[in-house]
C-alpha positions in Angstrom: 111.7 -47.3 -38.6 108.5 -46.7 -36.6 108.8 -50.0 -34.5 111.7 -48.6 -32.5 108.8 -46.2 -31.0 106.3 -48.9 -30.1 105.4 -49.7 -26.8 106.8 -53.3 -25.9 103.7 -55.9 -25.8 102.4 -57.1 -22.5 101.4 -60.1 -21.4 97.9 -60.8 -18.8 96.3 -63.6 -17.4 92.5 -64.7 -18.4 90.6 -67.2 -16.4 87.1 -68.5 -17.5 85.7 -69.8 -14.2 82.1 -69.8 -15.0 81.8 -73.7 -15.5 79.8 -75.8 -12.9 82.0 -78.9 -13.2 79.7 -81.1 -12.7 81.4 -83.9 -13.8 83.3 -83.9 -10.0 80.2 -83.0 -7.9 80.0 -80.7 -4.7 78.2 -78.0 -3.9 80.1 -75.5 -5.2 82.0 -75.4 -8.7 85.2 -77.3 -9.0 87.4 -74.2 -9.2 86.4 -73.2 -5.9 86.0 -76.5 -4.0 88.6 -76.6 -1.2 91.9 -78.5 -2.9 95.1 -79.8 -0.5 93.9 -76.2 1.6 92.3 -73.9 -0.5 90.4 -73.2 -3.4 91.7 -74.9 -6.4 91.5 -71.6 -8.2 94.2 -70.0 -6.3 96.8 -72.4 -7.3 96.8 -70.8 -11.0 96.3 -67.3 -9.6 99.3 -67.8 -7.4 101.5 -68.6 -10.9 100.5 -66.2 -12.5 101.0 -63.5 -9.7 104.5 -65.0 -9.3 105.0 -64.8 -13.4 107.5 -61.5 -13.5 105.9 -60.8 -17.2 102.4 -61.2 -16.1 100.9 -57.4 -15.9 97.6 -58.2 -14.7 95.0 -61.2 -13.9 91.3 -61.5 -15.4 88.7 -63.7 -14.1 85.4 -64.5 -15.9 83.1 -65.3 -13.4 79.4 -66.4 -13.6 77.3 -63.1 -12.8 75.7 -65.3 -10.0 78.6 -65.8 -8.6 80.3 -62.4 -8.7 79.1 -61.4 -5.1 80.8 -64.6 -3.2 83.2 -64.0 -0.6 85.4 -66.8 -1.8 86.5 -64.5 -4.9 87.6 -61.6 -2.0 90.1 -64.4 -0.6 91.6 -64.8 -3.6 93.4 -61.7 -3.8 96.5 -62.2 -3.2 100.1 -60.3 -4.0 100.2 -56.8 -5.8 99.6 -57.8 -9.0 96.1 -56.9 -9.9 93.3 -59.5 -10.3 89.9 -57.9 -11.6 87.0 -60.6 -11.1 84.5 -59.9 -13.8 80.6 -61.0 -14.4 81.5 -62.2 -17.6 80.5 -65.2 -17.4 78.7 -67.2 -20.5 76.9 -70.4 -21.2 79.8 -71.8 -22.8 83.6 -71.8 -22.0 84.0 -69.8 -25.7 81.5 -66.9 -24.7 83.1 -66.4 -21.4 86.5 -65.9 -22.9 84.9 -63.7 -25.4 83.1 -61.4 -23.2 86.2 -61.4 -21.0 88.3 -60.1 -23.8 86.1 -57.6 -24.5 85.8 -56.5 -20.9 90.0 -56.2 -21.4 89.5 -54.0 -24.8 87.2 -51.8 -23.0 89.5 -51.1 -19.7 92.4 -50.1 -22.2 94.3 -53.3 -22.4 96.2 -52.5 -25.8 94.7 -54.6 -28.6 98.0 -56.3 -29.6 98.8 -57.0 -25.8 99.4 -60.8 -25.1 96.7 -62.9 -23.4 97.6 -66.2 -21.9 94.4 -67.9 -21.1 94.3 -71.0 -18.5 91.9 -73.4 -17.2 91.5 -73.0 -13.5 90.9 -76.8 -13.5 94.6 -76.7 -14.1 96.1 -76.2 -10.6 99.5 -77.8 -11.6 100.9 -74.7 -13.7 103.9 -72.7 -12.4 105.8 -69.9 -13.4 108.6 -71.8 -15.0 105.7 -73.0 -17.7 104.5 -69.7 -18.2 107.6 -68.4 -18.5 108.9 -71.8 -21.0 105.4 -70.2 -23.0 106.3 -66.6 -23.0 109.8 -67.2 -24.4 108.6 -69.4 -26.7 105.5 -67.6 -28.2 106.4 -63.2 -27.7 108.1 -63.0 -31.3 105.5 -64.9 -32.9 102.7 -63.9 -35.2 100.2 -66.9 -34.7 100.4 -67.4 -31.0 101.0 -71.4 -29.1 100.0 -73.3 -26.1 101.2 -75.4 -24.1 100.9 -79.3 -25.2 102.2 -82.3 -24.5 103.2 -85.5 -27.2 100.7 -88.2 -27.0 102.3 -91.2 -25.1 99.5 -93.6 -24.8 98.3 -96.4 -27.9 94.8 -94.5 -29.0 91.9 -96.5 -30.0 88.9 -96.0 -32.4 85.9 -97.7 -31.2 83.0 -98.9 -33.3 80.3 -96.0 -32.9 76.9 -99.0 -33.2 78.5 -99.9 -29.6 78.2 -96.2 -28.2 75.0 -95.8 -29.8 73.4 -98.8 -28.4 74.8 -98.2 -24.9 76.9 -101.3 -25.2 80.6 -101.8 -24.2 82.3 -100.6 -27.3 85.2 -102.5 -29.8 88.4 -101.1 -31.0 88.4 -101.2 -34.5 91.9 -99.9 -35.2 94.3 -98.2 -33.6 95.8 -94.8 -34.4 99.1 -93.9 -35.5 99.9 -91.3 -32.3 103.4 -89.5 -34.3 102.5 -86.1 -34.6 99.7 -85.6 -32.3 99.6 -84.0 -29.1 97.5 -83.3 -26.1 96.2 -79.6 -25.7 96.6 -78.0 -22.3 96.8 -74.4 -20.7 97.9 -71.3 -20.8 96.6 -70.8 -25.0 98.7 -67.3 -25.4 97.3 -64.7 -28.2 96.7 -61.3 -29.0 94.2 -59.7 -27.1 91.9 -59.0 -30.4 92.4 -61.3 -33.0 92.0 -64.1 -30.1 88.2 -61.9 -29.9 87.6 -61.9 -33.1 88.1 -65.6 -33.4 86.1 -66.6 -31.1 83.0 -64.2 -31.8 83.4 -65.9 -35.5 83.5 -69.0 -34.1 80.7 -68.3 -31.8 78.3 -67.0 -34.4 79.1 -69.8 -36.9 78.5 -71.9 -34.2 81.7 -73.6 -34.9 82.8 -76.7 -33.0 86.2 -75.3 -31.3 86.7 -76.7 -27.8 89.9 -74.0 -26.6 91.3 -70.6 -28.2 94.0 -72.7 -30.4 90.9 -74.2 -32.3 89.2 -70.7 -33.0 92.5 -69.5 -34.6 92.8 -72.4 -36.4 89.6 -71.4 -38.2 91.3 -68.4 -39.1 94.2 -70.4 -40.7 96.7 -69.5 -37.9 98.9 -72.3 -37.4 99.9 -71.8 -33.3 103.3 -72.9 -32.1 103.6 -76.0 -29.9 105.4 -75.6 -26.9 106.0 -78.8 -24.7 104.4 -78.4 -21.4 104.4 -81.0 -18.1 102.4 -83.9 -16.7 101.5 -81.8 -13.8 99.3 -79.6 -15.8 96.6 -82.1 -16.3 93.2 -81.0 -15.9 91.3 -81.7 -12.8 87.9 -83.4 -14.2 86.8 -86.3 -12.5 87.2 -87.8 -9.1 90.2 -89.6 -9.5 91.9 -86.5 -11.4 91.1 -84.2 -7.9 92.8 -87.5 -5.9 95.9 -87.5 -8.1 96.3 -83.8 -7.8 95.5 -83.5 -4.2 98.6 -85.9 -3.8 100.3 -83.7 -5.9 99.9 -80.2 -4.9 100.3 -81.8 -1.2 103.7 -83.1 -2.2 104.9 -80.1 -3.3 104.2 -77.9 -0.2 
């Protein structure tokens, strides 16, 4: 009966931005390079600022970058955006460190945190809304993802080790396979503790969902969109530039 007195769980965005984006090149980390007229990070920030359910936005930045004037240029709208020097050597450590600062700042341990890649500037308020609506009554959390459409090939390992062109050994059935995207939405303390465990155990986790899965959770998969792809290589940059320019 006491649940009627509980405050509704709020939603907050967390963007880890401490990586260097070395595969893309350039003097600045890729999330701060200008894409279709503004820093790439600005597109994700705008999407969260425009999402009514998002209470606040927290950005984990490399301590070496925290005084860069680019960050001041990214303040926008009337929603609090906090830039924190919580960047670590890995994405997982950056997210874990930033989650710790959220708890120190008084964010409720059960509030929802939407962790999003700054290198996915194609995110939209509509996709954020879709994720929140699907996950907010879940106990396991969830993430945006897209069902795989391409045929998958398993390459021979020997060729890769020898530096030769790989051969296809067999085709992997793509039924039930999804490609993870972000945001990934989980309760603050649960996610912090899951990442803490994964880091301590040196487990191979590549996103927040994989850390939660190690604890036995089964996050919901909510269908995202092709436009929400990750900008990693120069060809991705060129494609995203076309997409964002066409959206203006």
